[in-house]
Biopython code that builds the backbone (N, CA, C, O; Angstrom):
import numpy as np
from Bio.PDB.StructureBuilder import StructureBuilder

atoms = [
    (1, "MET", "N", (23.558, -3.898, -3.814)),
    (1, "MET", "CA", (22.592, -2.857, -3.553)),
    (1, "MET", "C", (22.438, -2.701, -2.042)),
    (1, "MET", "O", (22.427, -3.692, -1.312)),
    (2, "ALA", "N", (22.322, -1.500, -1.588)),
    (2, "ALA", "CA", (22.209, -1.228, -0.153)),
    (2, "ALA", "C", (20.863, -1.670, 0.387)),
    (2, "ALA", "O", (19.860, -1.663, -0.328)),
    (3, "ASP", "N", (20.850, -2.055, 1.656)),
    (3, "ASP", "CA", (19.600, -2.418, 2.310)),
    (3, "ASP", "C", (18.740, -1.181, 2.473)),
    (3, "ASP", "O", (19.255, -0.084, 2.690)),
    (4, "ARG", "N", (17.455, -1.352, 2.369)),
    (4, "ARG", "CA", (16.520, -0.254, 2.550)),
    (4, "ARG", "C", (16.241, -0.108, 4.038)),
    (4, "ARG", "O", (15.820, -1.063, 4.691)),
    (5, "ILE", "N", (16.473, 1.067, 4.567)),
    (5, "ILE", "CA", (16.258, 1.317, 5.985)),
    (5, "ILE", "C", (15.260, 2.449, 6.125)),
    (5, "ILE", "O", (15.436, 3.522, 5.547)),
    (6, "MET", "N", (14.216, 2.205, 6.892)),
    (6, "MET", "CA", (13.199, 3.223, 7.120)),
    (6, "MET", "C", (12.961, 3.347, 8.613)),
    (6, "MET", "O", (12.943, 2.352, 9.338)),
    (7, "ALA", "N", (12.782, 4.562, 9.055)),
    (7, "ALA", "CA", (12.476, 4.791, 10.466)),
    (7, "ALA", "C", (11.035, 4.415, 10.747)),
    (7, "ALA", "O", (10.218, 4.316, 9.831)),
    (8, "GLY", "N", (10.730, 4.209, 12.006)),
    (8, "GLY", "CA", (9.359, 3.889, 12.394)),
    (8, "GLY", "C", (9.172, 2.405, 12.587)),
    (8, "GLY", "O", (10.127, 1.628, 12.576)),
    (9, "ARG", "N", (7.927, 2.031, 12.762)),
    (9, "ARG", "CA", (7.658, 0.620, 13.012)),
    (9, "ARG", "C", (7.749, -0.176, 11.727)),
    (9, "ARG", "O", (7.641, 0.376, 10.632)),
    (10, "SER", "N", (7.945, -1.459, 11.865)),
    (10, "SER", "CA", (8.113, -2.307, 10.698)),
    (10, "SER", "C", (6.779, -2.519, 9.997)),
    (10, "SER", "O", (5.711, -2.350, 10.584)),
    (11, "THR", "N", (6.869, -2.889, 8.738)),
    (11, "THR", "CA", (5.678, -3.150, 7.945)),
    (11, "THR", "C", (4.965, -4.374, 8.497)),
    (11, "THR", "O", (5.602, -5.399, 8.735)),
    (12, "PRO", "N", (3.655, -4.287, 8.704)),
    (12, "PRO", "CA", (2.924, -5.437, 9.237)),
    (12, "PRO", "C", (2.919, -6.592, 8.247)),
    (12, "PRO", "O", (2.887, -6.386, 7.034)),
    (13, "GLN", "N", (2.952, -7.790, 8.770)),
    (13, "GLN", "CA", (2.868, -8.986, 7.947)),
    (13, "GLN", "C", (1.471, -9.569, 8.052)),
    (13, "GLN", "O", (0.935, -9.734, 9.148)),
    (14, "SER", "N", (0.899, -9.872, 6.926)),
    (14, "SER", "CA", (-0.430, -10.442, 6.903)),
    (14, "SER", "C", (-0.396, -11.895, 7.363)),
    (14, "SER", "O", (0.500, -12.642, 6.967)),
    (15, "PRO", "N", (-1.356, -12.313, 8.194)),
    (15, "PRO", "CA", (-1.447, -13.723, 8.566)),
    (15, "PRO", "C", (-1.653, -14.618, 7.345)),
    (15, "PRO", "O", (-1.258, -15.783, 7.367)),
    (16, "ARG", "N", (-2.262, -14.096, 6.283)),
    (16, "ARG", "CA", (-2.444, -14.877, 5.059)),
    (16, "ARG", "C", (-1.106, -15.337, 4.522)),
    (16, "ARG", "O", (-0.962, -16.482, 4.093)),
    (17, "ARG", "N", (-0.124, -14.445, 4.544)),
    (17, "ARG", "CA", (1.189, -14.795, 4.022)),
    (17, "ARG", "C", (1.851, -15.856, 4.882)),
    (17, "ARG", "O", (2.567, -16.717, 4.371)),
    (18, "LYS", "N", (1.617, -15.797, 6.172)),
    (18, "LYS", "CA", (2.225, -16.754, 7.096)),
    (18, "LYS", "C", (1.562, -18.123, 6.982)),
    (18, "LYS", "O", (2.232, -19.151, 7.080)),
    (19, "SER", "N", (0.247, -18.135, 6.776)),
    (19, "SER", "CA", (-0.476, -19.401, 6.771)),
    (19, "SER", "C", (-0.438, -20.092, 5.418)),
    (19, "SER", "O", (-0.845, -21.248, 5.304)),
    (20, "GLY", "N", (0.045, -19.399, 4.386)),
    (20, "GLY", "CA", (0.132, -20.009, 3.073)),
    (20, "GLY", "C", (-1.161, -19.962, 2.292)),
    (20, "GLY", "O", (-1.315, -20.706, 1.323)),
    (21, "ALA", "N", (-2.088, -19.120, 2.677)),
    (21, "ALA", "CA", (-3.332, -18.989, 1.933)),
    (21, "ALA", "C", (-3.033, -18.447, 0.545)),
    (21, "ALA", "O", (-2.058, -17.722, 0.348)),
    (22, "THR", "N", (-3.864, -18.796, -0.397)),
    (22, "THR", "CA", (-3.647, -18.338, -1.759)),
    (22, "THR", "C", (-4.036, -16.877, -1.890)),
    (22, "THR", "O", (-4.941, -16.412, -1.197)),
    (23, "PRO", "N", (-3.354, -16.136, -2.784)),
    (23, "PRO", "CA", (-3.674, -14.725, -2.966)),
    (23, "PRO", "C", (-5.094, -14.495, -3.460)),
    (23, "PRO", "O", (-5.640, -13.407, -3.279)),
    (24, "SER", "N", (-5.708, -15.511, -4.088)),
    (24, "SER", "CA", (-7.049, -15.333, -4.619)),
    (24, "SER", "C", (-8.125, -15.451, -3.541)),
    (24, "SER", "O", (-9.272, -15.073, -3.781)),
    (25, "SER", "N", (-7.779, -15.969, -2.356)),
    (25, "SER", "CA", (-8.776, -16.067, -1.299)),
    (25, "SER", "C", (-9.137, -14.673, -0.812)),
    (25, "SER", "O", (-8.287, -13.785, -0.770)),
    (26, "THR", "N", (-10.390, -14.484, -0.447)),
    (26, "THR", "CA", (-10.862, -13.184, 0.005)),
    (26, "THR", "C", (-10.601, -13.041, 1.494)),
    (26, "THR", "O", (-11.120, -13.821, 2.293)),
    (27, "PRO", "N", (-9.797, -12.048, 1.876)),
    (27, "PRO", "CA", (-9.516, -11.860, 3.299)),
    (27, "PRO", "C", (-10.731, -11.298, 4.022)),
    (27, "PRO", "O", (-11.492, -10.513, 3.458)),
    (28, "THR", "N", (-10.904, -11.700, 5.256)),
    (28, "THR", "CA", (-11.990, -11.159, 6.071)),
    (28, "THR", "C", (-11.453, -10.848, 7.459)),
    (28, "THR", "O", (-10.383, -11.319, 7.843)),
    (29, "GLY", "N", (-12.197, -10.063, 8.195)),
    (29, "GLY", "CA", (-11.871, -9.789, 9.585)),
    (29, "GLY", "C", (-10.472, -9.273, 9.790)),
    (29, "GLY", "O", (-10.063, -8.283, 9.183)),
    (30, "GLU", "N", (-9.733, -9.956, 10.659)),
    (30, "GLU", "CA", (-8.384, -9.524, 11.036)),
    (30, "GLU", "C", (-7.430, -9.529, 9.845)),
    (30, "GLU", "O", (-6.601, -8.628, 9.719)),
    (31, "ASP", "N", (-7.535, -10.540, 8.962)),
    (31, "ASP", "CA", (-6.678, -10.575, 7.774)),
    (31, "ASP", "C", (-6.897, -9.337, 6.916)),
    (31, "ASP", "O", (-5.938, -8.724, 6.449)),
    (32, "ALA", "N", (-8.152, -8.971, 6.710)),
    (32, "ALA", "CA", (-8.464, -7.791, 5.896)),
    (32, "ALA", "C", (-7.932, -6.527, 6.557)),
    (32, "ALA", "O", (-7.413, -5.643, 5.875)),
    (33, "ARG", "N", (-8.054, -6.435, 7.870)),
    (33, "ARG", "CA", (-7.529, -5.255, 8.579)),
    (33, "ARG", "C", (-6.010, -5.167, 8.454)),
    (33, "ARG", "O", (-5.464, -4.080, 8.266)),
    (34, "ASP", "N", (-5.326, -6.310, 8.559)),
    (34, "ASP", "CA", (-3.869, -6.324, 8.406)),
    (34, "ASP", "C", (-3.464, -5.885, 6.998)),
    (34, "ASP", "O", (-2.553, -5.073, 6.834)),
    (35, "LEU", "N", (-4.145, -6.423, 5.986)),
    (35, "LEU", "CA", (-3.837, -6.046, 4.608)),
    (35, "LEU", "C", (-4.188, -4.589, 4.341)),
    (35, "LEU", "O", (-3.485, -3.907, 3.596)),
    (36, "LEU", "N", (-5.265, -4.113, 4.942)),
    (36, "LEU", "CA", (-5.641, -2.708, 4.802)),
    (36, "LEU", "C", (-4.537, -1.819, 5.357)),
    (36, "LEU", "O", (-4.184, -0.813, 4.743)),
    (37, "GLU", "N", (-3.995, -2.180, 6.505)),
    (37, "GLU", "CA", (-2.907, -1.402, 7.100)),
    (37, "GLU", "C", (-1.694, -1.369, 6.173)),
    (37, "GLU", "O", (-1.049, -0.329, 6.033)),
    (38, "ILE", "N", (-1.382, -2.489, 5.546)),
    (38, "ILE", "CA", (-0.258, -2.564, 4.609)),
    (38, "ILE", "C", (-0.505, -1.663, 3.406)),
    (38, "ILE", "O", (0.364, -0.878, 3.027)),
    (39, "LYS", "N", (-1.691, -1.772, 2.802)),
    (39, "LYS", "CA", (-2.013, -0.965, 1.616)),
    (39, "LYS", "C", (-1.979, 0.520, 1.932)),
    (39, "LYS", "O", (-1.488, 1.310, 1.126)),
    (40, "LEU", "N", (-2.493, 0.914, 3.090)),
    (40, "LEU", "CA", (-2.487, 2.331, 3.455)),
    (40, "LEU", "C", (-1.069, 2.829, 3.715)),
    (40, "LEU", "O", (-0.752, 3.973, 3.389)),
    (41, "ALA", "N", (-0.216, 1.995, 4.292)),
    (41, "ALA", "CA", (1.188, 2.381, 4.494)),
    (41, "ALA", "C", (1.892, 2.556, 3.150)),
    (41, "ALA", "O", (2.682, 3.483, 2.973)),
    (42, "GLN", "N", (1.602, 1.660, 2.205)),
    (42, "GLN", "CA", (2.182, 1.772, 0.869)),
    (42, "GLN", "C", (1.701, 3.039, 0.173)),
    (42, "GLN", "O", (2.496, 3.765, -0.424)),
    (43, "LEU", "N", (0.406, 3.303, 0.250)),
    (43, "LEU", "CA", (-0.163, 4.493, -0.377)),
    (43, "LEU", "C", (0.412, 5.757, 0.250)),
    (43, "LEU", "O", (0.745, 6.707, -0.459)),
    (44, "ASN", "N", (0.529, 5.773, 1.556)),
    (44, "ASN", "CA", (1.102, 6.922, 2.250)),
    (44, "ASN", "C", (2.532, 7.190, 1.780)),
    (44, "ASN", "O", (2.891, 8.337, 1.514)),
    (45, "SER", "N", (3.341, 6.152, 1.677)),
    (45, "SER", "CA", (4.727, 6.319, 1.231)),
    (45, "SER", "C", (4.798, 6.797, -0.212)),
    (45, "SER", "O", (5.598, 7.672, -0.543)),
    (46, "LEU", "N", (3.965, 6.225, -1.065)),
    (46, "LEU", "CA", (3.942, 6.640, -2.469)),
    (46, "LEU", "C", (3.573, 8.110, -2.597)),
    (46, "LEU", "O", (4.232, 8.862, -3.315)),
    (47, "LEU", "N", (2.522, 8.515, -1.903)),
    (47, "LEU", "CA", (2.083, 9.904, -1.998)),
    (47, "LEU", "C", (3.087, 10.858, -1.354)),
    (47, "LEU", "O", (3.246, 11.986, -1.819)),
    (48, "TRP", "N", (3.759, 10.427, -0.302)),
    (48, "TRP", "CA", (4.795, 11.271, 0.292)),
    (48, "TRP", "C", (5.921, 11.504, -0.713)),
    (48, "TRP", "O", (6.429, 12.618, -0.839)),
    (49, "CYS", "N", (6.307, 10.441, -1.428)),
    (49, "CYS", "CA", (7.362, 10.591, -2.437)),
    (49, "CYS", "C", (6.920, 11.509, -3.575)),
    (49, "CYS", "O", (7.729, 12.256, -4.127)),
    (50, "CYS", "N", (5.643, 11.450, -3.921)),
    (50, "CYS", "CA", (5.130, 12.281, -5.014)),
    (50, "CYS", "C", (4.963, 13.736, -4.607)),
    (50, "CYS", "O", (5.191, 14.642, -5.409)),
    (51, "TYR", "N", (4.566, 13.958, -3.361)),
    (51, "TYR", "CA", (4.166, 15.312, -2.995)),
    (51, "TYR", "C", (4.623, 15.747, -1.612)),
    (51, "TYR", "O", (4.858, 16.933, -1.378)),
    (52, "GLY", "N", (4.747, 14.810, -0.710)),
    (52, "GLY", "CA", (4.898, 15.052, 0.717)),
    (52, "GLY", "C", (5.835, 16.121, 1.193)),
    (52, "GLY", "O", (5.450, 16.921, 2.045)),
    (53, "ASP", "N", (7.054, 16.178, 0.688)),
    (53, "ASP", "CA", (7.971, 17.172, 1.236)),
    (53, "ASP", "C", (8.289, 18.284, 0.247)),
    (53, "ASP", "O", (9.202, 19.078, 0.475)),
    (54, "GLY", "N", (7.547, 18.344, -0.841)),
    (54, "GLY", "CA", (7.718, 19.422, -1.798)),
    (54, "GLY", "C", (9.059, 19.425, -2.511)),
    (54, "GLY", "O", (9.558, 20.482, -2.897)),
    (55, "ASN", "N", (9.646, 18.242, -2.687)),
    (55, "ASN", "CA", (10.979, 18.166, -3.274)),
    (55, "ASN", "C", (10.986, 18.262, -4.796)),
    (55, "ASN", "O", (12.059, 18.375, -5.390)),
    (56, "GLY", "N", (9.835, 18.220, -5.439)),
    (56, "GLY", "CA", (9.770, 18.356, -6.886)),
    (56, "GLY", "C", (9.986, 17.079, -7.667)),
    (56, "GLY", "O", (9.984, 17.114, -8.898)),
    (57, "TRP", "N", (10.176, 15.941, -6.993)),
    (57, "TRP", "CA", (10.392, 14.687, -7.706)),
    (57, "TRP", "C", (9.245, 14.365, -8.648)),
    (57, "TRP", "O", (9.463, 13.913, -9.772)),
    (58, "PHE", "N", (8.033, 14.598, -8.192)),
    (58, "PHE", "CA", (6.869, 14.238, -8.997)),
    (58, "PHE", "C", (6.875, 15.007, -10.313)),
    (58, "PHE", "O", (6.651, 14.420, -11.371)),
    (59, "GLU", "N", (7.128, 16.306, -10.261)),
    (59, "GLU", "CA", (7.144, 17.118, -11.470)),
    (59, "GLU", "C", (8.287, 16.726, -12.399)),
    (59, "GLU", "O", (8.149, 16.781, -13.621)),
    (60, "GLU", "N", (9.406, 16.332, -11.820)),
    (60, "GLU", "CA", (10.586, 15.986, -12.608)),
    (60, "GLU", "C", (10.537, 14.566, -13.170)),
    (60, "GLU", "O", (11.366, 14.212, -14.008)),
    (61, "ALA", "N", (9.597, 13.759, -12.733)),
    (61, "ALA", "CA", (9.542, 12.354, -13.143)),
    (61, "ALA", "C", (9.174, 12.186, -14.611)),
    (61, "ALA", "O", (9.529, 11.178, -15.223)),
    (62, "GLY", "N", (8.485, 13.133, -15.172)),
    (62, "GLY", "CA", (8.028, 13.018, -16.551)),
    (62, "GLY", "C", (6.605, 12.483, -16.595)),
    (62, "GLY", "O", (6.143, 11.817, -15.669)),
    (63, "GLU", "N", (5.926, 12.787, -17.684)),
    (63, "GLU", "CA", (4.503, 12.465, -17.808)),
    (63, "GLU", "C", (4.218, 10.972, -17.656)),
    (63, "GLU", "O", (3.280, 10.594, -16.954)),
    (64, "LYS", "N", (5.011, 10.123, -18.302)),
    (64, "LYS", "CA", (4.786, 8.674, -18.248)),
    (64, "LYS", "C", (4.879, 8.160, -16.812)),
    (64, "LYS", "O", (4.012, 7.407, -16.367)),
    (65, "HIS", "N", (5.926, 8.562, -16.084)),
    (65, "HIS", "CA", (6.107, 8.084, -14.713)),
    (65, "HIS", "C", (5.065, 8.676, -13.768)),
    (65, "HIS", "O", (4.606, 7.994, -12.851)),
    (66, "ARG", "N", (4.689, 9.929, -13.980)),
    (66, "ARG", "CA", (3.630, 10.526, -13.153)),
    (66, "ARG", "C", (2.333, 9.754, -13.342)),
    (66, "ARG", "O", (1.628, 9.469, -12.373)),
    (67, "ASP", "N", (2.017, 9.417, -14.591)),
    (67, "ASP", "CA", (0.806, 8.648, -14.877)),
    (67, "ASP", "C", (0.848, 7.292, -14.182)),
    (67, "ASP", "O", (-0.150, 6.861, -13.606)),
    (68, "HIS", "N", (1.988, 6.622, -14.231)),
    (68, "HIS", "CA", (2.120, 5.309, -13.587)),
    (68, "HIS", "C", (2.005, 5.418, -12.068)),
    (68, "HIS", "O", (1.379, 4.568, -11.435)),
    (69, "MET", "N", (2.600, 6.452, -11.477)),
    (69, "MET", "CA", (2.510, 6.627, -10.020)),
    (69, "MET", "C", (1.070, 6.884, -9.584)),
    (69, "MET", "O", (0.623, 6.357, -8.564)),
    (70, "LEU", "N", (0.349, 7.688, -10.352)),
    (70, "LEU", "CA", (-1.055, 7.942, -10.011)),
    (70, "LEU", "C", (-1.900, 6.690, -10.214)),
    (70, "LEU", "O", (-2.854, 6.467, -9.469)),
    (71, "TRP", "N", (-1.572, 5.881, -11.193)),
    (71, "TRP", "CA", (-2.258, 4.612, -11.431)),
    (71, "TRP", "C", (-2.048, 3.688, -10.224)),
    (71, "TRP", "O", (-2.994, 3.059, -9.750)),
    (72, "ILE", "N", (-0.815, 3.609, -9.732)),
    (72, "ILE", "CA", (-0.528, 2.804, -8.540)),
    (72, "ILE", "C", (-1.323, 3.322, -7.345)),
    (72, "ILE", "O", (-1.918, 2.538, -6.606)),
    (73, "ALA", "N", (-1.333, 4.641, -7.156)),
    (73, "ALA", "CA", (-2.065, 5.235, -6.030)),
    (73, "ALA", "C", (-3.550, 4.908, -6.122)),
    (73, "ALA", "O", (-4.175, 4.578, -5.114)),
    (74, "ALA", "N", (-4.119, 4.996, -7.316)),
    (74, "ALA", "CA", (-5.539, 4.685, -7.497)),
    (74, "ALA", "C", (-5.815, 3.214, -7.195)),
    (74, "ALA", "O", (-6.806, 2.893, -6.540)),
    (75, "ASP", "N", (-4.946, 2.317, -7.666)),
    (75, "ASP", "CA", (-5.111, 0.886, -7.378)),
    (75, "ASP", "C", (-5.034, 0.609, -5.880)),
    (75, "ASP", "O", (-5.837, -0.158, -5.349)),
    (76, "LEU", "N", (-4.075, 1.228, -5.196)),
    (76, "LEU", "CA", (-3.944, 1.036, -3.751)),
    (76, "LEU", "C", (-5.165, 1.566, -3.009)),
    (76, "LEU", "O", (-5.632, 0.939, -2.058)),
    (77, "ALA", "N", (-5.683, 2.710, -3.432)),
    (77, "ALA", "CA", (-6.865, 3.279, -2.780)),
    (77, "ALA", "C", (-8.084, 2.382, -2.986)),
    (77, "ALA", "O", (-8.855, 2.171, -2.049)),
    (78, "ARG", "N", (-8.272, 1.848, -4.199)),
    (78, "ARG", "CA", (-9.396, 0.932, -4.460)),
    (78, "ARG", "C", (-9.268, -0.337, -3.624)),
    (78, "ARG", "O", (-10.252, -0.819, -3.061)),
    (79, "GLU", "N", (-8.049, -0.878, -3.546)),
    (79, "GLU", "CA", (-7.821, -2.089, -2.748)),
    (79, "GLU", "C", (-8.075, -1.815, -1.267)),
    (79, "GLU", "O", (-8.657, -2.651, -0.576)),
    (80, "ALA", "N", (-7.646, -0.659, -0.777)),
    (80, "ALA", "CA", (-7.890, -0.297, 0.621)),
    (80, "ALA", "C", (-9.382, -0.176, 0.891)),
    (80, "ALA", "O", (-9.862, -0.611, 1.938)),
    (81, "GLU", "N", (-10.116, 0.411, -0.044)),
    (81, "GLU", "CA", (-11.564, 0.541, 0.121)),
    (81, "GLU", "C", (-12.228, -0.837, 0.183)),
    (81, "GLU", "O", (-13.117, -1.063, 1.004)),
    (82, "ARG", "N", (-11.796, -1.754, -0.684)),
    (82, "ARG", "CA", (-12.343, -3.119, -0.691)),
    (82, "ARG", "C", (-12.020, -3.827, 0.625)),
    (82, "ARG", "O", (-12.881, -4.491, 1.202)),
    (83, "LEU", "N", (-10.795, -3.687, 1.092)),
    (83, "LEU", "CA", (-10.386, -4.334, 2.341)),
    (83, "LEU", "C", (-11.125, -3.762, 3.541)),
    (83, "LEU", "O", (-11.420, -4.487, 4.491)),
    (84, "LEU", "N", (-11.425, -2.472, 3.506)),
    (84, "LEU", "CA", (-12.203, -1.867, 4.583)),
    (84, "LEU", "C", (-13.575, -2.531, 4.673)),
    (84, "LEU", "O", (-14.055, -2.828, 5.767)),
    (85, "GLY", "N", (-14.200, -2.760, 3.529)),
    (85, "GLY", "CA", (-15.487, -3.456, 3.511)),
    (85, "GLY", "C", (-15.375, -4.879, 4.021)),
    (85, "GLY", "O", (-16.231, -5.338, 4.778)),
    (86, "GLU", "N", (-14.326, -5.583, 3.614)),
    (86, "GLU", "CA", (-14.116, -6.963, 4.054)),
    (86, "GLU", "C", (-13.818, -7.035, 5.548)),
    (86, "GLU", "O", (-14.236, -7.983, 6.213)),
    (87, "SER", "N", (-13.107, -6.056, 6.081)),
    (87, "SER", "CA", (-12.732, -6.100, 7.495)),
    (87, "SER", "C", (-13.947, -5.961, 8.402)),
    (87, "SER", "O", (-13.927, -6.436, 9.538)),
    (88, "GLY", "N", (-14.985, -5.327, 7.924)),
    (88, "GLY", "CA", (-16.200, -5.177, 8.714)),
    (88, "GLY", "C", (-17.065, -6.421, 8.727)),
    (88, "GLY", "O", (-17.957, -6.548, 9.567)),
    (89, "ARG", "N", (-16.815, -7.336, 7.813)),
    (89, "ARG", "CA", (-17.631, -8.556, 7.708)),
    (89, "ARG", "C", (-17.086, -9.705, 8.536)),
    (89, "ARG", "O", (-17.788, -10.686, 8.781)),
    (90, "GLY", "N", (-15.812, -9.586, 8.977)),
    (90, "GLY", "CA", (-15.151, -10.714, 9.636)),
    (90, "GLY", "C", (-15.573, -11.008, 10.997)),
    (90, "GLY", "O", (-15.062, -11.942, 11.614)),
]
sb = StructureBuilder()
sb.init_structure("model")
sb.init_model(0)
sb.init_chain("A")
sb.init_seg("    ")
for serial, (resi, resn, name, xyz) in enumerate(atoms, 1):
    if name == "N":
        sb.init_residue(resn, " ", resi, " ")
    sb.init_atom(name, np.array(xyz, "f"), 0.0, 1.0, " ", f" {name:<3s}", serial, name[0])
structure = sb.get_structure()
């Protein structure tokens, strides 16, 4: 399989991942801001693929896949909202 190449800056790495913290720990401060940046980049890419350049992929995906993509977008938006709250507490 070919390597995935994307223009722009690289995806930020969370300090949680580097330090070995468990995924169940609640991020605060800088960790939450880093994770928020990651979630927003993921959401932006997902929505661009669904709608961004008007290529019709979203309409052609079929009802099941459209539902799953919107479910992912909703989960990412909720997680970003939670991380925004956590980043202000750190």
